[in-house]
LOSE-967126 format. One line per 3 residues: number of its first residue (from 0); their letters; for each residue x, z, y of N, C-alpha, C. Coordinates in steps of 0.1 Angstrom, whole numbers, m for minus. Atoms other than C-alpha are relative to their C-alpha. Example, Ala and Ser with C-alpha at 12.3 -4.5 7.8 and 13.67 -1.06 7.14 Angstrom:
# residues 2
0> as> 9 0 m12 123 78 m45 9 0 12 ~ m9 0 m11 137 71 m11 m8 8 11
//
This chain:
# residues 423
0> mie> 5 m11 m1 2989 1582 m1463 10 10 4 ~ m6 m15 1 3003 1617 m1450 m7 10 m8 ~ 2 m12 9 3001 1645 m1470 8 13 1
3> avg> m8 m15 m6 3012 1683 m1463 m5 7 m15 ~ 8 m10 12 3006 1709 m1494 13 11 8 ~ m6 m19 m2 3016 1749 m1483 9 m5 10
6> ltk> m11 3 m10 3035 1734 m1453 0 14 10 ~ m1 m14 m6 3051 1766 m1435 13 m1 7 ~ m14 4 m9 3077 1768 m1408 m1 17 10
9> ryg> m2 m12 m7 3090 1800 m1391 15 m1 9 ~ m10 m5 m12 3111 1809 m1362 7 14 1 ~ m5 m10 m3 3128 1838 m1366 m13 8 m6
12> akt> 9 m10 3 3103 1866 m1368 m18 m8 3 ~ 11 11 m5 3076 1839 m1352 m6 m13 m12 ~ 6 8 12 3052 1820 m1380 m7 m12 8
15> avy> 5 10 m7 3046 1790 m1364 m13 m11 m7 ~ 11 7 13 3025 1768 m1395 7 12 m13 ~ 2 m8 16 3016 1788 m1427 m9 m5 m4
18> nls> 9 4 12 3005 1774 m1456 m11 m11 6 ~ 7 11 m4 2992 1743 m1440 m1 m12 m11 ~ 3 16 7 2978 1712 m1461 m10 m5 3
21> fqv> 8 12 m2 2961 1682 m1456 3 m10 m3 ~ m6 13 m1 2959 1644 m1456 m7 m6 6 ~ 9 12 m8 2952 1618 m1434 2 m13 m6
24> rpg> 4 10 7 2941 1589 m1448 m1 m14 8 ~ 3 10 m3 2945 1555 m1442 m14 m10 3 ~ 11 5 m3 2917 1533 m1425 m10 7 7
27> avt> 9 m7 m11 2904 1557 m1400 10 11 9 ~ m6 m4 m12 2914 1575 m1366 1 17 m7 ~ 3 m10 0 2921 1612 m1375 7 9 12
30> gfl> m1 m9 m10 2921 1640 m1346 8 13 m5 ~ m9 m13 1 2946 1666 m1347 m3 11 10 ~ 3 m9 m12 2930 1697 m1323 7 16 m4
33> gpn> m7 m15 4 2941 1732 m1322 1 6 17 ~ m6 m2 m11 2947 1754 m1292 14 0 5 ~ m18 1 m5 2981 1755 m1270 7 13 m10
36> gsg> m11 m8 6 3005 1771 m1294 m4 4 m19 ~ 6 m3 14 2986 1767 m1328 8 m8 m8 ~ m11 7 9 3015 1744 m1343 m3 m14 0
39> kst> 3 20 0 3005 1708 m1337 14 m5 2 ~ m13 6 m6 3036 1696 m1324 7 3 m8 ~ m9 m2 11 3057 1716 m1349 m7 m5 m14
42> tmr> 6 7 15 3034 1699 m1378 4 m14 2 ~ m1 13 1 3041 1664 m1365 16 m1 4 ~ m13 0 3 3079 1671 m1362 4 3 m12
45> mil> m4 3 15 3081 1683 m1398 m4 m13 m5 ~ 0 13 4 3062 1652 m1405 8 m13 2 ~ m8 14 m3 3086 1628 m1391 15 4 m3
48> gld> m11 m5 7 3115 1649 m1404 13 7 11 ~ m6 m6 m14 3127 1665 m1368 2 14 m3 ~ m4 m17 5 3123 1702 m1383 m2 2 m12
51> npt> 4 m3 11 3125 1713 m1417 m7 10 m5 ~ 6 m13 5 3101 1735 m1433 7 9 m5 ~ m6 m11 4 3107 1769 m1442 m4 m1 m15
54> sgr> 3 3 11 3085 1759 m1470 m11 m9 m5 ~ 11 9 4 3059 1737 m1488 11 m17 5 ~ m5 17 0 3063 1696 m1482 m7 m10 7
57> vti> 10 10 m5 3050 1668 m1461 6 m14 0 ~ m3 16 2 3051 1631 m1473 m12 m8 6 ~ 1 12 m7 3046 1597 m1461 m1 m8 m9
60> ggf> 2 11 10 3033 1571 m1484 7 9 m16 ~ m9 m4 16 3047 1597 m1515 14 2 5 ~ m11 m1 m6 3078 1600 m1495 5 9 10
63> pyr> m3 m7 m15 3096 1623 m1471 3 m5 10 ~ m6 10 m10 3105 1608 m1438 14 m6 m2 ~ m15 6 m1 3141 1607 m1442 2 m6 m10
66> klq> m7 11 11 3144 1589 m1476 m9 m11 m1 ~ 7 15 m1 3117 1561 m1462 13 m10 4 ~ m9 11 m6 3137 1528 m1460 m4 m6 12
69> nap> 5 6 m13 3139 1514 m1427 m14 5 8 ~ 11 m10 m5 3118 1545 m1415 m10 m8 11 ~ 6 0 m7 3110 1530 m1383 m12 m11 0
72> rqv> 13 15 2 3089 1498 m1397 m7 3 m8 ~ 10 m7 9 3069 1520 m1416 m8 10 7 ~ 10 m7 m10 3060 1548 m1391 6 2 13
75> gal> m1 m2 m12 3057 1549 m1357 m8 14 9 ~ 1 m14 m7 3058 1579 m1331 m1 m1 14 ~ 1 m2 m14 3048 1588 m1298 0 16 3
78> lda> 0 m13 m3 3058 1626 m1293 3 8 14 ~ m4 m5 m12 3074 1629 m1259 6 m13 7 ~ 1 15 m7 3069 1599 m1234 12 2 11
81> kav> m11 m3 m10 3098 1614 m1215 15 0 m7 ~ m10 1 5 3123 1610 m1241 5 m15 0 ~ m1 11 m6 3135 1579 m1223 15 0 7
84> hgg> m13 1 m12 3174 1570 m1208 m10 m5 13 ~ 7 9 m18 3158 1567 m1168 8 m10 2 ~ m7 6 m6 3187 1549 m1161 m2 m19 m10
87> rha> 0 16 4 3175 1517 m1186 m11 m8 3 ~ 16 9 m5 3150 1491 m1179 m8 4 m14 ~ 10 m4 7 3119 1495 m1199 5 m12 m16
90> rnh> m4 11 13 3128 1460 m1221 14 6 m5 ~ m10 m3 7 3164 1471 m1228 m1 14 m8 ~ 3 m8 8 3152 1506 m1239 m8 m7 m12
93> llc> 2 2 12 3132 1489 m1264 6 m11 m9 ~ m8 9 5 3153 1463 m1271 12 7 m9 ~ m6 m7 5 3179 1490 m1281 m5 8 m10
96> laq> 11 m7 13 3151 1509 m1306 m1 m16 m11 ~ 0 8 9 3147 1471 m1323 14 m6 m3 ~ m7 6 12 3179 1463 m1331 9 10 m5
99> lsg> m7 m8 8 3189 1494 m1343 m8 2 m16 ~ 6 1 12 3161 1489 m1367 2 m16 m9 ~ 1 14 3 3166 1452 m1371 m12 m9 2
102> ipa> 17 4 m4 3134 1443 m1354 7 m13 9 ~ m3 8 m6 3136 1407 m1339 1 6 18 ~ 6 m5 m13 3137 1408 m1299 m8 m5 4
105> rrv> 15 2 m3 3107 1387 m1295 m9 9 m3 ~ 13 m8 0 3088 1414 m1307 1 13 10 ~ 3 m8 m10 3098 1434 m1278 m6 m3 14
108> dev> 11 6 m10 3083 1411 m1254 m14 m2 m1 ~ 7 m2 5 3054 1412 m1275 m11 13 2 ~ 5 m14 0 3049 1450 m1277 m3 2 17
111> lgv> 2 0 m20 3055 1446 m1235 m14 m4 8 ~ 11 8 m3 3026 1424 m1235 m13 3 0 ~ 8 m11 2 3004 1448 m1254 m4 13 8
114> vgl> 1 m15 m7 3009 1477 m1235 m2 m3 15 ~ m1 2 m12 3009 1460 m1202 8 2 10 ~ m17 1 m12 3048 1463 m1185 3 m7 m2
117> qdv> m6 9 m1 3053 1432 m1188 6 m7 17 ~ m2 0 m16 3056 1429 m1150 11 10 5 ~ m10 m8 m5 3077 1458 m1149 14 7 m11
120> akk> m9 m3 14 3101 1454 m1180 13 m2 6 ~ m14 0 m6 3132 1448 m1155 0 15 8 ~ 1 m12 m8 3126 1482 m1138 4 10 m8
123> rsk> m3 m14 4 3143 1515 m1145 m14 8 m3 ~ 10 m4 5 3124 1537 m1167 m2 13 11 ~ 5 m14 m6 3128 1568 m1145 m7 m2 13
126> gfs> 11 1 m9 3109 1554 m1118 m14 m5 m4 ~ 13 1 9 3077 1551 m1139 m8 13 2 ~ 13 m10 0 3046 1573 m1133 0 1 m13
129> lgm> 3 m9 10 3035 1596 m1160 m8 m11 m12 ~ 5 12 9 3012 1566 m1175 8 m9 0 ~ m7 11 5 3033 1542 m1175 12 3 m8
132> gqr> m10 m6 10 3058 1562 m1196 m7 1 m9 ~ 8 1 10 3030 1568 m1218 m4 m11 m7 ~ 0 14 6 3026 1531 m1223 13 m3 m6
135> lgi> m11 m2 6 3060 1530 m1227 6 2 m15 ~ m3 m8 13 3062 1555 m1256 m10 m10 m11 ~ 9 7 8 3033 1536 m1270 6 m14 m6
138> aaa> m6 14 1 3050 1502 m1269 13 2 m15 ~ m11 m1 10 3083 1518 m1289 m10 6 m16 ~ 8 m7 12 3057 1535 m1315 m4 m15 m8
141> llg> 5 11 7 3043 1499 m1321 12 m10 m4 ~ m8 9 m2 3075 1480 m1319 3 m2 m18 ~ m6 8 10 3084 1477 m1359 m13 m2 m9
144> dpq> 15 1 7 3043 1471 m1366 m2 10 m12 ~ 1 m8 11 3042 1502 m1390 m16 4 m4 ~ 13 m2 6 3015 1510 m1412 m7 15 1
147> vll> 3 m16 m5 3015 1549 m1401 4 0 14 ~ m4 m2 m19 3012 1559 m1364 m4 16 3 ~ 2 m12 m7 3016 1593 m1347 m2 0 13
150> fde> m2 m5 m17 3006 1603 m1313 m7 12 6 ~ 1 m8 m6 3009 1630 m1296 m5 1 15 ~ 1 1 m10 2987 1634 m1265 2 m15 8
153> pvn> m3 12 m3 2986 1596 m1259 m2 m5 11 ~ 8 5 m11 2962 1593 m1230 4 12 13 ~ m7 m7 m12 2981 1620 m1205 3 m7 9
156> gld> m7 9 m10 2984 1605 m1174 m5 m12 3 ~ 4 14 m3 2967 1571 m1178 m16 0 6 ~ 11 2 m9 2936 1559 m1155 m13 m3 m10
159> peg> 13 1 13 2901 1554 m1172 5 m13 m6 ~ 1 9 4 2910 1520 m1176 10 1 m17 ~ m11 m1 8 2941 1529 m1196 m6 6 m14
162> ilw> 10 m10 8 2920 1554 m1215 m4 m7 m8 ~ 9 6 10 2898 1531 m1229 5 m13 m8 ~ m11 9 4 2926 1509 m1235 6 5 m16
165> vrn> m5 m6 14 2943 1532 m1260 m10 5 m8 ~ 13 m2 12 2907 1545 m1279 m3 m13 m8 ~ 2 12 12 2902 1508 m1289 15 m3 m7
168> lmk> m12 2 12 2937 1503 m1298 0 10 m9 ~ 1 m11 9 2935 1537 m1317 m12 m8 m13 ~ 9 4 11 2904 1519 m1336 4 m11 m6
171> sla> m3 17 7 2916 1483 m1342 13 4 m9 ~ m10 m3 9 2947 1498 m1356 m6 7 m10 ~ 6 m5 15 2927 1519 m1381 m12 m11 m6
174> aeg> 5 12 7 2904 1488 m1389 8 m7 m10 ~ m11 11 6 2935 1471 m1398 4 10 m11 ~ m5 m10 14 2940 1499 m1429 11 9 5
177> rtv> m9 m11 1 2964 1520 m1413 m1 12 3 ~ 6 m12 0 2965 1553 m1411 7 7 19 ~ m7 m7 m14 2969 1571 m1375 m8 11 3
180> fvs> 1 m10 m2 2971 1603 m1365 3 6 14 ~ 4 m1 m16 2959 1614 m1328 3 17 0 ~ m1 m12 m5 2968 1649 m1313 m8 4 16
183> shl> 6 m1 m10 2948 1657 m1283 m9 10 4 ~ 5 m9 m7 2930 1683 m1260 m10 m2 9 ~ 13 3 m7 2904 1659 m1248 m11 m3 m9
186> mse> 16 m1 10 2871 1669 m1267 m5 m13 2 ~ 10 11 4 2852 1641 m1253 7 m16 m3 ~ m6 9 3 2877 1617 m1257 5 m4 m15
189> mal> 2 0 14 2883 1625 m1295 m12 0 m5 ~ 10 2 7 2847 1626 m1299 m5 m16 m1 ~ 0 13 2 2848 1589 m1291 6 m5 m6
192> tad> m9 6 6 2877 1580 m1310 1 3 m12 ~ m2 m7 15 2882 1601 m1341 m11 m2 m11 ~ 8 5 10 2866 1595 m1372 m2 16 m7
195> hli> 1 m10 8 2875 1627 m1390 10 6 9 ~ m7 m13 m9 2892 1660 m1378 8 11 m8 ~ m9 m10 5 2920 1683 m1386 m2 9 10
198> vig> 1 m13 m12 2915 1718 m1365 7 12 m7 ~ m5 m11 2 2941 1744 m1368 2 11 9 ~ 1 m8 m7 2945 1775 m1352 11 12 0
201> rgq> m5 m9 m1 2972 1800 m1351 10 m4 m12 ~ m8 3 12 2993 1779 m1376 m8 m5 m14 ~ 4 4 15 2966 1777 m1402 m12 m8 2
204> lla> 10 12 4 2938 1750 m1414 m16 12 6 ~ 13 m6 m2 2905 1760 m1398 m15 m12 m5 ~ 12 9 4 2885 1729 m1405 10 m15 m6
207> dqs> m4 16 1 2891 1692 m1422 m11 m8 m3 ~ 14 4 4 2861 1673 m1421 m2 m11 11 ~ 3 12 m8 2844 1644 m1403 m3 7 13
210> ike> 6 m8 m14 2832 1648 m1368 m17 3 m3 ~ 9 1 2 2798 1646 m1376 m2 17 m9 ~ 3 m14 3 2800 1678 m1401 5 10 5
213> fis> m5 m10 m9 2823 1694 m1379 m11 6 12 ~ 4 m3 m6 2800 1695 m1353 m16 12 m5 ~ 10 m3 7 2770 1704 m1375 m1 13 m5
216> hns> m4 m11 4 2788 1733 m1392 3 11 12 ~ m5 m7 m10 2798 1748 m1356 m10 2 13 ~ 7 4 m11 2770 1745 m1334 m17 2 m5
219> adf> 15 m2 5 2729 1750 m1336 m6 m13 11 ~ 6 13 m6 2707 1719 m1325 m14 7 5 ~ 15 m5 m3 2677 1728 m1303 m10 m12 6
222> arv> 13 9 m6 2648 1710 m1289 m4 4 15 ~ 4 m6 m13 2641 1711 m1253 m16 m6 6 ~ 13 3 m4 2605 1713 m1243 m7 3 11
225> rtp> 5 m4 m8 2585 1711 m1213 m13 m2 7 ~ 14 1 m1 2550 1717 m1201 m6 m3 15 ~ 2 2 m16 2532 1710 m1165 3 11 3
228> dte> m6 m13 m7 2549 1733 m1141 m15 6 5 ~ 11 m5 m8 2512 1735 m1125 m7 10 m8 ~ 8 m7 10 2496 1750 m1157 8 13 m10
231> pqq> m10 m7 11 2517 1781 m1168 m8 4 m12 ~ 7 m2 10 2490 1790 m1191 2 m7 m14 ~ m5 10 12 2498 1761 m1213 14 4 m8
234> rek> m14 m7 6 2535 1772 m1217 m3 12 m6 ~ 4 m12 7 2521 1808 m1228 m4 m6 m12 ~ 10 2 14 2497 1792 m1255 10 m9 m8
237> lta> m6 5 7 2523 1768 m1265 14 7 m3 ~ m11 m14 6 2552 1798 m1268 m7 5 m11 ~ 5 m8 9 2528 1819 m1286 m4 m8 m17
240> alt> 0 10 15 2521 1788 m1314 12 m1 m5 ~ m11 4 10 2558 1779 m1320 8 17 m4 ~ m5 m10 7 2567 1815 m1324 m4 3 m12
243> eag> 10 1 12 2536 1819 m1349 8 m9 m11 ~ m5 9 8 2551 1788 m1367 15 4 m8 ~ m14 m2 3 2587 1805 m1371 9 m5 10
246> gqv> m13 1 m6 2604 1790 m1342 6 9 9 ~ m7 m6 m11 2626 1808 m1318 m4 m6 15 ~ 1 1 m11 2619 1806 m1282 7 3 11
249> lpe> m5 m6 m13 2639 1809 m1251 m1 m8 10 ~ 1 6 m10 2631 1801 m1217 13 m4 7 ~ m10 3 m14 2654 1782 m1192 m1 2 14
252> qdg> m6 m4 m16 2664 1785 m1158 m12 m9 7 ~ 14 14 m6 2641 1749 m1147 m12 4 m7 ~ 13 0 7 2613 1761 m1166 m7 m4 m11
255> alr> 1 6 13 2618 1741 m1196 m1 10 m9 ~ m2 m11 11 2618 1760 m1233 12 m8 m10 ~ m10 0 9 2645 1762 m1257 m2 m1 m15
258> itg> 4 m1 12 2634 1757 m1294 7 m2 m7 ~ m6 m2 15 2652 1765 m1325 m6 m1 m11 ~ 10 m8 13 2638 1770 m1361 m8 m13 m3
261> lpl> 10 12 5 2616 1735 m1360 5 m12 4 ~ m4 16 m4 2618 1700 m1364 m7 m7 16 ~ 6 1 m8 2607 1681 m1335 m15 m6 m2
264> sri> 18 7 5 2575 1663 m1352 m5 14 m4 ~ 10 m10 m2 2566 1700 m1361 m4 6 16 ~ 3 m5 m17 2567 1707 m1320 m8 m7 5
267> sdl> 11 11 m8 2548 1677 m1314 m15 5 m7 ~ 14 m5 3 2519 1688 m1341 m6 11 6 ~ 3 m15 m4 2521 1725 m1332 m8 m3 16
270> ahs> 8 m1 m10 2513 1714 m1294 m8 m8 0 ~ 12 10 2 2488 1686 m1301 m14 11 m8 ~ 11 m11 6 2468 1717 m1322 m2 9 9
273> adv> 4 m7 m10 2469 1739 m1292 m4 m7 11 ~ 5 6 m9 2457 1713 m1272 11 2 15 ~ m10 m1 m6 2492 1717 m1251 3 m16 8
276> rlw> m4 17 m1 2501 1683 m1229 13 4 4 ~ m16 m3 m1 2540 1681 m1228 4 m12 7 ~ m7 13 m5 2560 1664 m1205 10 m2 m3
279> els> m16 7 6 2594 1664 m1222 m3 6 m13 ~ m3 m2 14 2602 1668 m1258 11 m7 m4 ~ m15 12 2 2641 1657 m1268 3 8 m9
282> phq> m5 m5 6 2662 1667 m1289 15 3 8 ~ m12 m2 m7 2697 1683 m1279 12 2 m14 ~ m12 m4 15 2730 1680 m1306 10 4 12
285> asl> m14 m6 m5 2760 1702 m1294 13 m10 0 ~ m13 13 m1 2791 1679 m1283 9 10 m8 ~ m15 m5 6 2828 1686 m1297 3 9 7
288> eea> m12 m12 m11 2840 1707 m1270 m10 10 m5 ~ 5 m15 3 2810 1733 m1279 3 4 m10 ~ m1 m4 12 2815 1730 m1316 19 7 m1
291> ymr> m14 0 m2 2852 1734 m1309 2 11 3 ~ m1 m14 m12 2850 1763 m1284 m2 11 m7 ~ 1 m9 10 2831 1780 m1311 4 2 m10
294> mtq> m7 0 9 2853 1776 m1339 14 9 3 ~ m15 m2 m6 2887 1781 m1319 m4 13 7 ~ 3 m13 m8 2872 1812 m1301 10 11 m3
297> gav> m8 m14 7 2892 1839 m1323 14 m6 m2 ~ m14 7 1 2924 1816 m1323 5 m4 12 ~ m9 3 m13 2932 1814 m1285 10 9 3
300> dyr> m9 m7 m4 2966 1827 m1278 1 5 14 ~ m5 m2 m17 2969 1827 m1237 m15 m2 4 ~ 12 m2 m7 2937 1838 m1221 4 7 16
303> sti> m2 m5 m11 2933 1844 m1184 m9 14 2 ~ 9 m14 m5 2920 1878 m1168 m3 m3 11 ~ 8 m1 m11 2902 1887 m1137 10 0 11
306> dqk> m12 m4 m7 2923 1883 m1108 m10 12 11 ~ 5 m12 m8 2919 1917 m1091 8 m1 14 ~ m5 1 m11 2920 1909 m1054 m2 10 12
309> agl> 3 m13 m8 2908 1944 m1040 14 4 9 ~ m10 m5 m4 2927 1952 m1014 10 m9 6 ~ m9 10 m3 2949 1920 m1007 m7 m11 9
312> qqq> 4 11 m8 2924 1899 m987 0 6 14 ~ 3 m5 m18 2925 1903 m948 m11 3 4 ~ 10 m4 m5 2899 1918 m933 m6 m13 14
315> lpp> 4 6 m9 2876 1898 m912 m4 m2 14 ~ m1 m1 m12 2873 1892 m874 m12 9 2 ~ 12 m2 m2 2844 1913 m860 m10 m11 4
318> gam> 14 10 m6 2810 1895 m859 2 m16 m13 ~ m1 13 7 2825 1867 m886 m7 3 m13 ~ 8 0 8 2805 1861 m913 10 m4 m12
321> ppp> m7 2 8 2821 1862 m949 m4 m16 m6 ~ 2 16 6 2822 1824 m968 m12 4 m12 ~ 9 m4 12 2792 1821 m992 7 m4 m14
324> qlp> 0 0 10 2796 1822 m1026 m6 m10 m6 ~ 7 13 8 2788 1788 m1043 m1 0 m15 ~ 8 m2 18 2773 1787 m1077 12 m8 m11
327> vag> m6 9 6 2793 1775 m1106 m9 m12 m5 ~ 6 12 2 2785 1736 m1113 m3 0 m16 ~ 5 m4 14 2763 1738 m1142 m4 11 m8
330> qgq> 3 m11 8 2759 1773 m1151 m16 1 0 ~ 15 m4 4 2727 1780 m1168 m7 m12 m3 ~ 4 10 6 2722 1745 m1179 m1 m4 m16
333> pgw> m5 2 16 2722 1733 m1214 14 m7 m2 ~ m15 6 5 2753 1728 m1232 12 7 10 ~ m11 m5 m14 2771 1748 m1199 9 13 m13
336> yap> m5 m8 9 2798 1771 m1219 6 9 9 ~ m10 m11 m8 2812 1803 m1202 15 2 m7 ~ m11 m8 5 2846 1813 m1205 2 12 m11
339> ppp> m1 m8 9 2859 1830 m1233 5 21 8 ~ m1 m12 m10 2860 1870 m1219 16 3 m1 ~ m13 0 1 2894 1879 m1209 5 14 m9
342> qqg> m1 m11 14 2914 1901 m1237 15 4 7 ~ m12 m6 m6 2945 1925 m1230 7 5 m14 ~ m5 m6 14 2967 1930 m1263 m7 m3 m12
345> gqp> 8 4 9 2945 1910 m1284 m15 5 m2 ~ 17 m10 4 2912 1932 m1278 m8 m2 14 ~ 9 1 m10 2883 1927 m1255 4 9 11
348> fam> m2 m3 m13 2893 1935 m1220 m15 11 6 ~ 11 m9 m5 2872 1967 m1211 5 12 7 ~ m6 m12 m8 2875 1994 m1183 m7 14 m4
351> pqg> 1 m12 8 2875 2031 m1194 m13 5 5 ~ 16 1 m1 2844 2044 m1197 0 15 12 ~ 3 m9 m8 2831 2063 m1166 4 m7 15
354> qpq> m5 6 m16 2848 2043 m1138 m7 m13 4 ~ 6 12 m5 2830 2017 m1119 10 m12 0 ~ m11 12 1 2845 1983 m1119 m3 m7 17
357> agp> 2 4 m13 2852 1965 m1090 m8 m15 2 ~ 10 10 0 2830 1933 m1081 8 m12 m5 ~ m5 12 1 2835 1896 m1090 11 0 9
360> yga> m10 7 m11 2867 1879 m1077 3 9 8 ~ m6 m6 m6 2876 1909 m1067 m5 11 13 ~ 10 m6 m9 2848 1921 m1044 3 16 0
363> paa> 0 m18 m1 2853 1963 m1032 m9 4 m9 ~ 11 m9 5 2835 1987 m1052 m2 12 8 ~ 1 m11 m13 2821 2017 m1038 11 6 4
366> pga> m8 m4 m11 2838 2034 m1013 6 15 m9 ~ m11 m10 6 2868 2061 m1030 m2 m3 m17 ~ m1 2 16 2856 2045 m1066 16 m4 m7
369> alp> m12 4 7 2887 2042 m1089 1 m16 m1 ~ 5 13 0 2896 2007 m1090 13 m5 m10 ~ m15 1 9 2919 1990 m1121 12 m7 8
372> gpy> m13 4 m10 2953 1980 m1113 7 m13 m2 ~ 0 12 1 2969 1947 m1112 2 m6 m16 ~ m2 7 14 2964 1922 m1141 m11 9 m9
375> gap> 9 m6 11 2935 1945 m1155 7 14 m4 ~ m2 m12 3 2954 1977 m1161 m4 12 10 ~ 10 m8 m7 2937 2009 m1154 8 6 11
378> aap> m7 m6 m12 2945 2025 m1123 6 17 m4 ~ m5 m14 1 2966 2059 m1121 m11 9 7 ~ 11 m6 m3 2944 2087 m1120 0 8 16
381> gat> m2 m4 m13 2933 2097 m1085 1 m13 10 ~ 1 10 m12 2936 2061 m1069 m12 m2 4 ~ 11 2 m8 2913 2052 m1049 2 m19 5
384> dan> m2 12 m2 2903 2012 m1034 13 0 12 ~ m6 4 m11 2931 2017 m1010 10 m17 0 ~ m9 11 3 2957 1986 m1005 12 5 m9
387> pya> m12 m4 11 2982 1992 m1036 14 m4 11 ~ m13 4 m7 3009 1970 m1014 1 1 16 ~ m2 m2 m13 3004 1985 m980 10 14 m1
390> haa> m8 m12 m1 3031 2009 m968 m9 11 7 ~ 6 m12 m4 3024 2044 m958 5 3 14 ~ m4 0 m16 3021 2049 m920 8 12 2
393> pqa> m12 m11 m3 3050 2073 m905 m12 10 4 ~ 7 m11 m4 3032 2108 m900 6 4 10 ~ m6 m5 m10 3036 2121 m868 1 15 m1
396> pag> m6 m19 m1 3053 2158 m861 m15 8 3 ~ 12 m8 m4 3025 2187 m862 4 6 14 ~ m1 m6 m15 3019 2201 m826 m14 0 5
399> ppa> 12 0 m5 2992 2207 m803 m6 m15 m2 ~ 3 13 m3 2965 2182 m802 m3 m5 11 ~ m2 5 m13 2965 2157 m776 m12 2 4
402> pta> 16 4 m5 2937 2157 m751 m6 m15 m4 ~ 7 9 1 2910 2133 m758 3 m10 15 ~ 3 7 m13 2904 2103 m735 m9 m13 m6
405> aap> 7 10 3 2882 2073 m733 8 m10 m4 ~ m6 16 1 2891 2044 m751 3 m12 7 ~ 1 12 m17 2904 2016 m725 m9 m11 m8
408> apa> 12 14 2 2879 1986 m729 10 m10 m4 ~ m9 8 8 2891 1960 m753 1 m15 11 ~ m1 14 m6 2908 1930 m733 m3 m11 0
411> paa> 7 17 2 2892 1895 m727 13 m7 m10 ~ m10 11 8 2901 1871 m750 5 m9 9 ~ m10 9 m10 2924 1849 m736 m3 m14 m3
414> dlt> 6 11 1 2914 1814 m730 12 m15 m2 ~ m9 5 3 2933 1791 m750 2 m15 2 ~ 4 15 m3 2935 1756 m736 14 m8 1
417> kpe> m8 8 4 2968 1744 m747 5 3 m16 ~ 0 m2 11 2976 1737 m782 13 5 m2 ~ m6 m10 6 3008 1758 m782 m7 15 3
420> dar> 5 m9 m3 2985 1784 m771 m8 6 m11 ~ 13 m1 11 2960 1780 m801 10 7 m12 ~ m3 m4 9 2988 1791 m825 4 14 m2
//
């Protein structure tokens, strides 16, 4: 079992982990989640004795990692799949690790077969793909047949077959009574693999509970109801009956209704009492991704801003049509999650009062309207929608106005018949 008590790590003025306490118990796959920069890798490094905590302690089986006897036979870890001498063969790399820990050479061939690298055992690791490097790192973690295993992003670079293999491997190791601690950003994979979750944000503990408890505490379930499309009066009748019974009814874009506050059996009884036919009555439970996004919304350190493209795009030729704006896949459907709003300085991004904003994705605003500067900074007073990167044209010397003349007719377009003419 892994146990952390009051774990804190500071790098100068930056606190990477603060007062973190948790337990990773054997017999279950424990997922370790958190945004980028939340302290997950730092925590794993302190568990393995690679970093010393500023305060607090972390133990494995009641002892710090450095005091474990023959630690590679008790703890296996994959923190960086690239931490391999590129000039060594895969088998020689594992053989060196085995000899340092007193592990017999036959175990090297066994783990190469487990991870599926027996055919490339005599190839240098510098030529391995990202997925092959991940398999070699997993083989190194399994080399001593340890009871405690730590994996940091083990499915990066793996194909679907490899991801399924890692998932089944984690479950089988936990079923043998081992302690399995896995860090990942793939919420869909964590939902299928992990039994328990530890979630941190900005170095502090946010959640320590099972996946079912985590989803139910950080999301709201709802029922999806659909009435005959040809009879809108039934939809209105059902809405009135559900609202009167204390339910909350929200219409969806496809004509269905989203109901919260009432169980499915109660919705069915109310529809039957109101003599309303139902074409659909289905429950919807939030996914792990939705619950995770709701919990960590305020703990994200790195957010994108709106791309201000006004004045940077080339003008379209006369008569050309602008490309159509394609809809966002899944937008408006149940479970679709909009990205968090851009922030600047830790506060929600907002334009100064009284200034009109540019359109989405840099579409020009009204003529003469002030535009925000690059990366969302307010424009200088009096700035307009001119291209900020364009050089000012040279001013002609003052003098008498030149006589106006009829504009020459545009030259006919050249007939491009050769490839070199088309460039």
